[in-house]
C-alpha positions, 0 to 999 in steps of 0.5 A: 383976305382970300383963303383956299378954304373959302375957295371952290374945291379943286377937282384935280389938285395936280393941275392947280387952281388956275387950270380950273379957273380957265375951264370954268371961264371956257364954260361961260363962252357963248361961241362954241367955236371959240370955246372948242379952241380954248379948251384944246389950248388948255389940253395942250398947256396941261401936257406941256406943264405936266409932262409926267402925264405923258407916261400914262397910256392914252394920256391925252384921253385922260386929260380930256376926261379930267377937263370934263370932270373939272366942268362937272361934265357940263362942258359943251365941246366936242372931245376927240375921245370917249368921255367916261360916264361919271356914274360909272367912274365913281362906281365901286368895284366888286369886292374880291373874295378872300380865299377861306381855305384853311392851311393845316400846317402853317409853317409849310404853307399853301404851296406844299398842299398844292404840290401834294394834290398835284403829286396825288393826281400823278400816275405811279412812276419814277417821276412821281417818286422823285417829285414826292422826295422834292416835296419832302425836301421842301417841307424840311427846308420850310420847317427849318426856316420856320423853327430854326432847329434840326428836324428829324426826317420821321417828322416830315414823313409823318406830316406828309402822310397826314397832309396827303391823307395817307396817299403819299409815303416817303421811302426810308432811303429818301434824301431830304437834305438836298435843298438845305445843302443847296441853300447852304452852298449858295450862301457859302459861295456868295460869302466866298465871292465877297471875300475874294473881291475884298482880297483883290481890292486890298491886294491891288491897292497894296501893289500900287503902293509898292510901285510908288516912287519917291 
């Protein structure tokens, strides 16, 4: 009995073994014109049998590259596109360097540090003061999200001073609860909308029930 384990390995498993057999058969053709026409029919058949490849950019070029890969790049036909070099195709990409910047306070995250650096570089004006208050509000929101407990504004002032190395100071009258109240109001509005939608549905069904006649 012929088992798959004893057969040649499938180069492109998505196409199946019959496509691979057809490509191997075309390689044995002596007449190049017949071989060219046969391979073009295979490409056409693949695009019809596997329509999902049409969702890929330049899908016909990819099919031609797959055909050459199945033939171990030993197919003598004229391809209408560039066939990738197998050595370049299997070349491993360069590793992406991982950022090693250490975050001083993890519950604030890297974004807060970036915002602080941006604020330090800003000129001294009202816009910078407002931006510092926004940073403080965001830090308080992040602290609450991380610790799930009330945080005193003095802690935020201290942490901002440490992170900015004393270059940014929050004024004593700064309101750091703007973002927290906005988030809370947004959640309340969403809850109210869900309740109202449920009320209208129930109210509508009861009114329909009252109009029903016997």
